[in-house]
Biopython code that builds the backbone (N, CA, C, O; Angstrom):
import numpy as np
from Bio.PDB.StructureBuilder import StructureBuilder

atoms = [
    (1, "MET", "N", (94.840, 123.371, 114.345)),
    (1, "MET", "CA", (94.443, 122.115, 113.752)),
    (1, "MET", "C", (95.693, 121.348, 113.330)),
    (1, "MET", "O", (96.682, 121.952, 112.913)),
    (2, "TRP", "N", (95.652, 120.052, 113.435)),
    (2, "TRP", "CA", (96.808, 119.201, 113.144)),
    (2, "TRP", "C", (96.942, 118.946, 111.647)),
    (2, "TRP", "O", (95.980, 118.563, 110.981)),
    (3, "THR", "N", (98.142, 119.163, 111.132)),
    (3, "THR", "CA", (98.419, 118.846, 109.724)),
    (3, "THR", "C", (99.490, 117.764, 109.686)),
    (3, "THR", "O", (100.541, 117.896, 110.313)),
    (4, "PRO", "N", (99.214, 116.697, 108.947)),
    (4, "PRO", "CA", (100.201, 115.610, 108.912)),
    (4, "PRO", "C", (101.431, 116.000, 108.091)),
    (4, "PRO", "O", (101.331, 116.600, 107.020)),
    (5, "GLY", "N", (102.577, 115.641, 108.629)),
    (5, "GLY", "CA", (103.828, 115.883, 107.927)),
    (5, "GLY", "C", (104.132, 114.729, 106.984)),
    (5, "GLY", "O", (103.335, 113.800, 106.863)),
    (6, "PRO", "N", (105.271, 114.780, 106.320)),
    (6, "PRO", "CA", (105.620, 113.717, 105.367)),
    (6, "PRO", "C", (105.753, 112.342, 106.023)),
    (6, "PRO", "O", (105.344, 111.339, 105.438)),
    (7, "LEU", "N", (106.317, 112.286, 107.218)),
    (7, "LEU", "CA", (106.482, 111.002, 107.899)),
    (7, "LEU", "C", (105.128, 110.401, 108.275)),
    (7, "LEU", "O", (104.924, 109.196, 108.126)),
    (8, "GLU", "N", (104.207, 111.225, 108.759)),
    (8, "GLU", "CA", (102.882, 110.728, 109.117)),
    (8, "GLU", "C", (102.124, 110.222, 107.890)),
    (8, "GLU", "O", (101.422, 109.213, 107.964)),
    (9, "ILE", "N", (102.264, 110.922, 106.761)),
    (9, "ILE", "CA", (101.592, 110.486, 105.534)),
    (9, "ILE", "C", (102.136, 109.137, 105.077)),
    (9, "ILE", "O", (101.370, 108.271, 104.652)),
    (10, "ILE", "N", (103.456, 108.954, 105.160)),
    (10, "ILE", "CA", (104.059, 107.665, 104.777)),
    (10, "ILE", "C", (103.564, 106.553, 105.687)),
    (10, "ILE", "O", (103.264, 105.456, 105.216)),
    (11, "ILE", "N", (103.477, 106.816, 106.962)),
    (11, "ILE", "CA", (102.991, 105.803, 107.905)),
    (11, "ILE", "C", (101.539, 105.444, 107.607)),
    (11, "ILE", "O", (101.177, 104.268, 107.642)),
    (12, "ILE", "N", (100.708, 106.436, 107.318)),
    (12, "ILE", "CA", (99.304, 106.188, 106.999)),
    (12, "ILE", "C", (99.191, 105.362, 105.720)),
    (12, "ILE", "O", (98.387, 104.432, 105.657)),
    (13, "LEU", "N", (99.986, 105.689, 104.703)),
    (13, "LEU", "CA", (99.946, 104.937, 103.447)),
    (13, "LEU", "C", (100.399, 103.491, 103.636)),
    (13, "LEU", "O", (99.836, 102.589, 103.017)),
    (14, "VAL", "N", (101.400, 103.256, 104.477)),
    (14, "VAL", "CA", (101.853, 101.886, 104.753)),
    (14, "VAL", "C", (100.762, 101.102, 105.471)),
    (14, "VAL", "O", (100.538, 99.930, 105.165)),
    (15, "ILE", "N", (100.090, 101.729, 106.410)),
    (15, "ILE", "CA", (98.999, 101.050, 107.129)),
    (15, "ILE", "C", (97.861, 100.714, 106.169)),
    (15, "ILE", "O", (97.294, 99.624, 106.243)),
    (16, "VAL", "N", (97.519, 101.641, 105.266)),
    (16, "VAL", "CA", (96.463, 101.382, 104.279)),
    (16, "VAL", "C", (96.868, 100.227, 103.370)),
    (16, "VAL", "O", (96.044, 99.371, 103.047)),
    (17, "LEU", "N", (98.135, 100.200, 102.957)),
    (17, "LEU", "CA", (98.618, 99.113, 102.104)),
    (17, "LEU", "C", (98.537, 97.777, 102.825)),
    (17, "LEU", "O", (98.171, 96.771, 102.216)),
    (18, "ILE", "N", (98.868, 97.748, 104.095)),
    (18, "ILE", "CA", (98.796, 96.497, 104.861)),
    (18, "ILE", "C", (97.352, 96.056, 105.045)),
    (18, "ILE", "O", (97.055, 94.867, 104.924)),
    (19, "VAL", "N", (96.449, 96.983, 105.334)),
    (19, "VAL", "CA", (95.056, 96.639, 105.598)),
    (19, "VAL", "C", (94.343, 96.170, 104.331)),
    (19, "VAL", "O", (93.664, 95.143, 104.352)),
    (20, "PHE", "N", (94.488, 96.905, 103.232)),
    (20, "PHE", "CA", (93.732, 96.585, 102.024)),
    (20, "PHE", "C", (94.485, 95.682, 101.063)),
    (20, "PHE", "O", (93.852, 94.970, 100.283)),
    (21, "GLY", "N", (95.793, 95.682, 101.089)),
    (21, "GLY", "CA", (96.580, 94.850, 100.202)),
    (21, "GLY", "C", (96.760, 95.492, 98.838)),
    (21, "GLY", "O", (95.987, 96.369, 98.452)),
    (22, "PRO", "N", (97.773, 95.061, 98.115)),
    (22, "PRO", "CA", (98.072, 95.694, 96.822)),
    (22, "PRO", "C", (97.048, 95.393, 95.731)),
    (22, "PRO", "O", (96.954, 96.142, 94.759)),
    (23, "LYS", "N", (96.288, 94.324, 95.869)),
    (23, "LYS", "CA", (95.311, 93.976, 94.829)),
    (23, "LYS", "C", (94.067, 94.849, 94.893)),
    (23, "LYS", "O", (93.441, 95.103, 93.864)),
    (24, "ARG", "N", (93.701, 95.308, 96.073)),
    (24, "ARG", "CA", (92.471, 96.092, 96.209)),
    (24, "ARG", "C", (92.689, 97.593, 96.137)),
    (24, "ARG", "O", (91.717, 98.342, 96.035)),
    (25, "LEU", "N", (93.940, 98.060, 96.187)),
    (25, "LEU", "CA", (94.194, 99.500, 96.168)),
    (25, "LEU", "C", (93.741, 100.177, 94.872)),
    (25, "LEU", "O", (93.167, 101.263, 94.953)),
    (26, "PRO", "N", (93.962, 99.603, 93.673)),
    (26, "PRO", "CA", (93.463, 100.278, 92.470)),
    (26, "PRO", "C", (91.942, 100.421, 92.459)),
    (26, "PRO", "O", (91.422, 101.460, 92.052)),
    (27, "ASP", "N", (91.223, 99.383, 92.903)),
    (27, "ASP", "CA", (89.759, 99.464, 92.974)),
    (27, "ASP", "C", (89.323, 100.505, 93.997)),
    (27, "ASP", "O", (88.347, 101.225, 93.787)),
    (28, "LEU", "N", (90.045, 100.577, 95.091)),
    (28, "LEU", "CA", (89.728, 101.555, 96.127)),
    (28, "LEU", "C", (89.929, 102.972, 95.610)),
    (28, "LEU", "O", (89.093, 103.843, 95.852)),
    (29, "GLY", "N", (91.022, 103.211, 94.904)),
    (29, "GLY", "CA", (91.277, 104.532, 94.330)),
    (29, "GLY", "C", (90.269, 104.902, 93.266)),
    (29, "GLY", "O", (89.843, 106.054, 93.177)),
    (30, "LYS", "N", (89.879, 103.908, 92.443)),
    (30, "LYS", "CA", (88.903, 104.162, 91.387)),
    (30, "LYS", "C", (87.550, 104.535, 91.976)),
    (30, "LYS", "O", (86.910, 105.480, 91.516)),
    (31, "SER", "N", (87.119, 103.806, 92.982)),
    (31, "SER", "CA", (85.815, 104.101, 93.580)),
    (31, "SER", "C", (85.850, 105.426, 94.350)),
    (31, "SER", "O", (84.854, 106.149, 94.381)),
    (32, "LEU", "N", (86.981, 105.746, 94.965)),
    (32, "LEU", "CA", (87.113, 107.027, 95.653)),
    (32, "LEU", "C", (87.051, 108.179, 94.658)),
    (32, "LEU", "O", (86.383, 109.180, 94.918)),
    (33, "GLY", "N", (87.734, 108.055, 93.530)),
    (33, "GLY", "CA", (87.698, 109.090, 92.502)),
    (33, "GLY", "C", (86.316, 109.252, 91.902)),
    (33, "GLY", "O", (85.873, 110.373, 91.650)),
    (34, "ARG", "N", (85.627, 108.132, 91.670)),
    (34, "ARG", "CA", (84.266, 108.186, 91.118)),
    (34, "ARG", "C", (83.328, 108.879, 92.095)),
    (34, "ARG", "O", (82.486, 109.678, 91.685)),
    (35, "GLY", "N", (83.464, 108.584, 93.370)),
    (35, "GLY", "CA", (82.627, 109.223, 94.381)),
    (35, "GLY", "C", (82.883, 110.714, 94.486)),
    (35, "GLY", "O", (81.948, 111.501, 94.633)),
    (36, "MET", "N", (84.153, 111.104, 94.412)),
    (36, "MET", "CA", (84.480, 112.534, 94.461)),
    (36, "MET", "C", (83.942, 113.258, 93.230)),
    (36, "MET", "O", (83.462, 114.387, 93.338)),
    (37, "ARG", "N", (84.018, 112.613, 92.048)),
    (37, "ARG", "CA", (83.500, 113.222, 90.820)),
    (37, "ARG", "C", (81.991, 113.381, 90.894)),
    (37, "ARG", "O", (81.458, 114.421, 90.505)),
    (38, "GLU", "N", (81.291, 112.358, 91.393)),
    (38, "GLU", "CA", (79.835, 112.444, 91.528)),
    (38, "GLU", "C", (79.446, 113.528, 92.515)),
    (38, "GLU", "O", (78.481, 114.258, 92.286)),
    (39, "PHE", "N", (80.189, 113.642, 93.614)),
    (39, "PHE", "CA", (79.902, 114.685, 94.601)),
    (39, "PHE", "C", (80.091, 116.067, 93.994)),
    (39, "PHE", "O", (79.255, 116.953, 94.179)),
    (40, "LYS", "N", (81.191, 116.250, 93.268)),
    (40, "LYS", "CA", (81.460, 117.546, 92.639)),
    (40, "LYS", "C", (80.378, 117.894, 91.624)),
    (40, "LYS", "O", (79.924, 119.037, 91.559)),
    (41, "ASP", "N", (79.964, 116.898, 90.823)),
    (41, "ASP", "CA", (78.917, 117.141, 89.828)),
    (41, "ASP", "C", (77.589, 117.488, 90.490)),
    (41, "ASP", "O", (76.845, 118.329, 89.986)),
    (42, "SER", "N", (77.290, 116.849, 91.610)),
    (42, "SER", "CA", (76.024, 117.148, 92.279)),
    (42, "SER", "C", (76.056, 118.528, 92.928)),
    (42, "SER", "O", (75.028, 119.201, 92.994)),
    (43, "VAL", "N", (77.220, 118.957, 93.407)),
    (43, "VAL", "CA", (77.330, 120.271, 94.026)),
    (43, "VAL", "C", (77.251, 121.371, 92.970)),
    (43, "VAL", "O", (76.609, 122.397, 93.193)),
    (44, "THR", "N", (77.902, 121.164, 91.817)),
    (44, "THR", "CA", (77.892, 122.181, 90.768)),
    (44, "THR", "C", (76.612, 122.153, 89.948)),
    (44, "THR", "O", (76.352, 123.090, 89.193)),
    (45, "GLY", "N", (75.814, 121.117, 90.074)),
    (45, "GLY", "CA", (74.536, 121.046, 89.372)),
    (45, "GLY", "C", (74.615, 120.369, 88.019)),
    (45, "GLY", "O", (73.654, 120.423, 87.252)),
    (46, "LYS", "N", (75.729, 119.737, 87.706)),
    (46, "LYS", "CA", (75.851, 119.036, 86.432)),
    (46, "LYS", "C", (75.248, 117.649, 86.558)),
    (46, "LYS", "O", (75.450, 116.953, 87.553)),
    (47, "ASP", "N", (74.498, 117.257, 85.524)),
    (47, "ASP", "CA", (73.922, 115.918, 85.480)),
    (47, "ASP", "C", (74.326, 115.250, 84.183)),
    (47, "ASP", "O", (74.688, 115.925, 83.218)),
    (48, "LYS", "N", (74.266, 113.925, 84.153)),
    (48, "LYS", "CA", (74.535, 113.212, 82.910)),
    (48, "LYS", "C", (73.376, 113.381, 81.937)),
    (48, "LYS", "O", (73.547, 113.177, 80.736)),
    (49, "ASP", "N", (72.196, 113.750, 82.438)),
    (49, "ASP", "CA", (71.032, 113.940, 81.581)),
    (49, "ASP", "C", (71.153, 115.208, 80.738)),
    (49, "ASP", "O", (70.456, 115.346, 79.732)),
    (50, "GLU", "N", (72.026, 116.133, 81.131)),
    (50, "GLU", "CA", (72.159, 117.407, 80.443)),
    (50, "GLU", "C", (73.262, 117.378, 79.397)),
    (50, "GLU", "O", (73.970, 118.371, 79.234)),
    (51, "LEU", "N", (73.428, 116.273, 78.688)),
    (51, "LEU", "CA", (74.447, 116.170, 77.654)),
    (51, "LEU", "C", (74.033, 116.979, 76.439)),
    (51, "LEU", "O", (72.838, 117.108, 76.173)),
    (52, "PRO", "N", (74.983, 117.527, 75.693)),
    (52, "PRO", "CA", (74.642, 118.285, 74.494)),
    (52, "PRO", "C", (74.018, 117.392, 73.427)),
    (52, "PRO", "O", (74.238, 116.181, 73.407)),
    (53, "GLU", "N", (73.245, 117.999, 72.552)),
    (53, "GLU", "CA", (72.532, 117.261, 71.504)),
    (53, "GLU", "C", (73.489, 116.602, 70.524)),
    (53, "GLU", "O", (73.200, 115.511, 70.033)),
    (54, "ALA", "N", (74.613, 117.229, 70.226)),
    (54, "ALA", "CA", (75.537, 116.717, 69.209)),
    (54, "ALA", "C", (76.126, 115.368, 69.610)),
    (54, "ALA", "O", (76.368, 114.528, 68.743)),
    (55, "SER", "N", (76.357, 115.145, 70.872)),
    (55, "SER", "CA", (76.967, 113.886, 71.284)),
    (55, "SER", "C", (75.975, 112.730, 71.240)),
    (55, "SER", "O", (76.383, 111.572, 71.149)),
    (56, "SER", "N", (74.685, 113.026, 71.304)),
    (56, "SER", "CA", (73.705, 111.951, 71.299)),
    (56, "SER", "C", (73.254, 111.578, 69.897)),
    (56, "SER", "O", (72.513, 110.609, 69.731)),
    (57, "ALA", "N", (73.684, 112.324, 68.881)),
    (57, "ALA", "CA", (73.291, 112.025, 67.507)),
    (57, "ALA", "C", (73.960, 110.730, 67.051)),
    (57, "ALA", "O", (75.101, 110.438, 67.409)),
    (58, "GLU", "N", (73.223, 109.966, 66.254)),
    (58, "GLU", "CA", (73.764, 108.703, 65.767)),
    (58, "GLU", "C", (74.757, 108.967, 64.652)),
    (58, "GLU", "O", (74.561, 109.846, 63.813)),
    (59, "LYS", "N", (75.829, 108.184, 64.663)),
    (59, "LYS", "CA", (76.833, 108.308, 63.621)),
    (59, "LYS", "C", (76.494, 107.323, 62.513)),
    (59, "LYS", "O", (76.135, 106.181, 62.802)),
    (60, "PRO", "N", (76.597, 107.735, 61.253)),
    (60, "PRO", "CA", (76.314, 106.806, 60.160)),
    (60, "PRO", "C", (77.404, 105.742, 60.077)),
    (60, "PRO", "O", (78.568, 105.987, 60.394)),
    (61, "GLU", "N", (76.987, 104.546, 59.637)),
    (61, "GLU", "CA", (77.943, 103.461, 59.508)),
    (61, "GLU", "C", (78.834, 103.715, 58.302)),
    (61, "GLU", "O", (78.363, 104.189, 57.269)),
    (62, "PRO", "N", (80.117, 103.402, 58.428)),
    (62, "PRO", "CA", (81.015, 103.618, 57.290)),
    (62, "PRO", "C", (80.697, 102.639, 56.160)),
    (62, "PRO", "O", (80.345, 101.484, 56.399)),
    (63, "THR", "N", (80.826, 103.120, 54.945)),
    (63, "THR", "CA", (80.564, 102.266, 53.789)),
    (63, "THR", "C", (81.882, 101.837, 53.184)),
    (63, "THR", "O", (82.867, 102.575, 53.226)),
    (64, "THR", "N", (81.897, 100.658, 52.630)),
    (64, "THR", "CA", (83.112, 100.161, 51.991)),
    (64, "THR", "C", (82.960, 100.310, 50.485)),
    (64, "THR", "O", (81.908, 100.015, 49.917)),
    (65, "VAL", "N", (84.015, 100.766, 49.861)),
    (65, "VAL", "CA", (84.009, 100.957, 48.414)),
    (65, "VAL", "C", (84.973, 99.956, 47.807)),
    (65, "VAL", "O", (86.137, 99.893, 48.202)),
    (66, "THR", "N", (84.495, 99.171, 46.848)),
    (66, "THR", "CA", (85.351, 98.198, 46.176)),
    (66, "THR", "C", (85.839, 98.816, 44.871)),
    (66, "THR", "O", (85.027, 99.252, 44.054)),
    (67, "PRO", "N", (87.146, 98.858, 44.665)),
    (67, "PRO", "CA", (87.658, 99.419, 43.408)),
    (67, "PRO", "C", (87.152, 98.618, 42.207)),
    (67, "PRO", "O", (86.879, 97.422, 42.312)),
    (68, "ALA", "N", (87.033, 99.304, 41.060)),
    (68, "ALA", "CA", (86.507, 98.674, 39.856)),
    (68, "ALA", "C", (87.383, 97.540, 39.372)),
    (68, "ALA", "O", (86.894, 96.598, 38.748)),
    (69, "SER", "N", (88.689, 97.621, 39.656)),
    (69, "SER", "CA", (89.584, 96.567, 39.180)),
    (69, "SER", "C", (89.362, 95.258, 39.946)),
    (69, "SER", "O", (89.685, 94.189, 39.428)),
    (70, "GLU", "N", (88.821, 95.318, 41.158)),
    (70, "GLU", "CA", (88.576, 94.108, 41.934)),
    (70, "GLU", "C", (87.187, 93.541, 41.735)),
    (70, "GLU", "O", (86.934, 92.408, 42.144)),
    (71, "GLN", "N", (86.270, 94.288, 41.119)),
    (71, "GLN", "CA", (84.920, 93.793, 40.893)),
    (71, "GLN", "C", (84.933, 92.790, 39.740)),
    (71, "GLN", "O", (85.547, 93.032, 38.701)),
    (72, "LYS", "N", (84.257, 91.673, 39.935)),
    (72, "LYS", "CA", (84.172, 90.641, 38.896)),
    (72, "LYS", "C", (82.752, 90.566, 38.396)),
    (72, "LYS", "O", (81.814, 90.571, 39.193)),
    (73, "SER", "N", (82.577, 90.498, 37.093)),
    (73, "SER", "CA", (81.238, 90.450, 36.500)),
    (73, "SER", "C", (80.867, 89.040, 36.153)),
    (73, "SER", "O", (79.774, 88.796, 35.643)),
]
sb = StructureBuilder()
sb.init_structure("model")
sb.init_model(0)
sb.init_chain("A")
sb.init_seg("    ")
for serial, (resi, resn, name, xyz) in enumerate(atoms, 1):
    if name == "N":
        sb.init_residue(resn, " ", resi, " ")
    sb.init_atom(name, np.array(xyz, "f"), 0.0, 1.0, " ", f" {name:<3s}", serial, name[0])
structure = sb.get_structure()
């Protein structure tokens, strides 16, 4: 089976850069990574629906305390 060497990889990357352009490469990489992550999760059986209970609990809103010296009667 053919394995690309360093020169072939550089040539392929230059062709990809010319075809897609520098503005679309980050979006292309992001969507490729997202697709690979979804594929891996589907193969291993992990779903987003199976999140632990602790992460779905609501966090209480922080309360502000005014010092007594700043309170005016």
